[in-house]
C-alpha positions in Angstrom: -33.2 15.5 8.2 -30.9 12.7 7.9 -30.2 11.0 11.1 -26.8 11.0 12.5 -25.1 7.8 13.2 -22.1 6.5 15.2 -19.2 4.7 13.8 -19.5 1.9 16.7 -18.7 -1.7 15.7 -22.3 -2.1 14.1 -23.5 1.1 13.4 -21.9 1.9 10.3 -25.0 3.3 8.5 -28.8 2.8 8.6 -28.6 -1.1 8.1 -27.4 -3.4 10.8 -23.8 -5.1 9.9 -23.6 -8.8 10.7 -20.6 -9.4 13.2 -17.3 -10.3 12.0 -17.5 -13.9 13.3 -20.7 -14.5 11.6 -19.3 -14.0 8.0 -18.2 -16.6 5.6 -14.5 -16.9 5.2 -14.7 -15.2 1.9 -16.3 -12.0 3.0 -13.9 -11.7 6.1 -10.9 -12.0 3.4 -12.9 -9.4 1.1 -13.2 -6.9 4.3 -9.2 -7.8 5.2 -8.3 -6.9 1.6 -10.0 -3.7 1.6 -8.5 -2.4 5.1 -12.1 -3.3 7.3 -13.3 -0.1 5.5 -16.9 0.7 6.3 -18.1 0.4 2.7 -16.9 -3.3 2.5 -18.3 -4.1 6.0 -21.9 -2.3 5.3 -21.8 -4.4 2.0 -21.0 -7.6 4.0 -24.6 -7.7 5.2 -25.4 -9.4 1.9 -22.4 -11.6 1.0 -23.6 -11.5 -3.0 -23.7 -7.9 -3.1 -20.2 -7.7 -1.7 -18.4 -10.2 -3.7 -20.2 -8.3 -7.0 -19.4 -5.0 -5.6 -15.5 -5.5 -5.0 -15.0 -7.7 -8.1 -16.0 -4.4 -10.4 -14.5 -2.2 -7.9 -11.1 -4.3 -8.0 -11.1 -4.3 -11.9 -12.4 -0.7 -12.8 -9.6 0.7 -10.0 -6.5 -1.8 -10.7 -3.7 0.6 -10.8 -1.7 -1.8 -13.5 -5.2 -2.2 -15.8 -7.5 0.0 -17.6 -6.9 2.9 -20.2 -7.1 5.5 -18.0 -4.2 6.3 -15.8 -5.3 5.3 -12.5 -5.1 9.3 -11.2 -7.6 10.2 -13.7 -10.1 7.2 -12.6 -9.8 8.7 -9.3 -10.4 12.2 -10.1 -13.5 11.1 -12.1 -14.5 9.3 -8.6 -13.8 12.7 -6.4 -16.0 14.5 -9.1 -19.0 12.2 -9.3 -18.7 11.5 -5.5 -18.5 15.3 -4.7 -21.5 16.4 -7.0 -23.7 13.5 -5.5 -22.8 14.7 -2.3 -21.6 10.8 -1.4 -19.1 11.9 1.9 -18.0 8.6 2.0 -16.7 8.1 -1.4 -15.6 11.7 -1.6 -13.2 11.8 1.3 -12.3 8.1 0.2 -11.5 8.6 -3.0 -10.0 11.9 -2.6 -7.5 10.7 -0.2 -6.9 8.1 -2.7 -6.1 11.0 -5.4 -3.9 12.8 -3.3 -1.8 9.7 -2.9 -1.3 8.7 -6.8 -1.0 12.4 -7.6 1.6 13.0 -4.6 -0.5 15.8 -3.7 -2.8 15.8 -1.2 -3.5 19.3 -1.0 -4.6 19.8 -4.7 -6.5 16.3 -4.4 -8.7 18.3 -1.4 -8.8 21.3 -3.6 -10.3 19.1 -6.3 -12.7 17.6 -4.0 -13.7 21.2 -2.7 -14.0 22.9 -6.4 -12.5 21.5 -9.2 -12.4 24.9 -11.4 -9.9 26.3 -8.6 -7.4 23.3 -8.3 -5.5 24.2 -11.1 -6.4 21.3 -13.5 -4.8 20.5 -17.1 -7.1 20.9 -19.8 -7.3 16.7 -19.9 -8.0 16.7 -16.4 -10.9 19.7 -17.0 -12.5 17.9 -19.4 -12.8 14.9 -17.7 -14.1 16.6 -14.5 -16.4 18.4 -16.6 -17.8 15.4 -18.6 -18.1 13.4 -15.2 -19.8 16.1 -14.0 -22.4 16.3 -16.9 -22.6 12.4 -16.6 -23.8 12.8 -13.2 -26.4 15.9 -13.3 -27.7 15.6 -16.7 -26.4 13.0 -19.0 -28.7 13.8 -21.8 -27.2 17.0 -22.1 -23.9 15.2 -23.3 -23.2 16.3 -27.1 -20.9 15.3 -29.8 -19.1 18.5 -28.8 -18.2 17.2 -25.5 -17.1 14.2 -26.5 -15.0 15.9 -29.2 -13.7 17.9 -26.5 -11.8 15.1 -25.0 -10.4 13.6 -28.2 -8.9 16.8 -28.5 -6.9 16.6 -25.3 -5.8 13.2 -26.6 -8.6 10.7 -25.5 -9.6 8.2 -28.0 -13.3 6.4 -28.3 -11.9 3.8 -26.3 -10.9 5.9 -23.3 -13.8 7.9 -23.5 -16.0 4.9 -22.9 -13.9 4.0 -19.9 -14.5 7.7 -18.9 -18.3 7.2 -19.1 -17.9 3.9 -17.6 -16.2 4.9 -14.5 -18.5 8.0 -14.0 -21.2 6.1 -14.2 -20.5 3.2 -11.9 -19.7 5.9 -9.2 -23.4 7.4 -9.8 -24.3 3.8 -8.7 -22.1 3.3 -6.0 -22.8 6.7 -4.3 -26.3 5.8 -4.5 -25.9 2.6 -2.6 -23.9 4.2 0.1 -25.8 7.6 0.6 -29.3 5.3 0.8 -27.4 3.3 3.1 -26.3 6.2 5.0 -22.6 4.6 5.3 -20.5 6.5 7.5 -16.9 7.5 6.8 -13.7 5.9 8.2 -12.2 8.2 10.8 -8.7 7.3 9.5 -9.7 9.5 6.4 -10.4 12.6 8.5 -7.1 11.9 10.5 -5.1 12.2 6.8 -6.6 15.8 6.6 -4.6 17.1 9.2 
């Protein structure tokens, strides 16, 4: 049974997080850029990990870059995180998905059960491929990729969808293993 952790100054998960004053200037700046969220504070324990992680995250989730629209990348992040049971990433990205969709209720429905959320055929195809990548990547078939093509994705778009789902599987495993506690602000956003 997983232990329950408080979200105090240092108790952000199972690993000890350094005090803010003990961090280098660039890591303190990364924490500020990411609103002081628990995930970046937890990664500050290893500055090299924090730097690598944020660099990849910032490129993959830039609102102005990427082949897929940001709402589709956020959709994939929510589906993968929910499938893996990563509460931190599910709540964080459901919040971000709600913001980009302009519909917090729909984002919460997607996070709970995307089958009941009224997704478009394209969104449903992306959600299903993200779930399959998460649960059984060897099960993906040419037909699955053809379904994505049929809803308007080209092969470069499909690769970005695969990359996004795969990166979130990586991310979820880090935060689940480290036991990083979701930030309180995301629970307040649910009301």
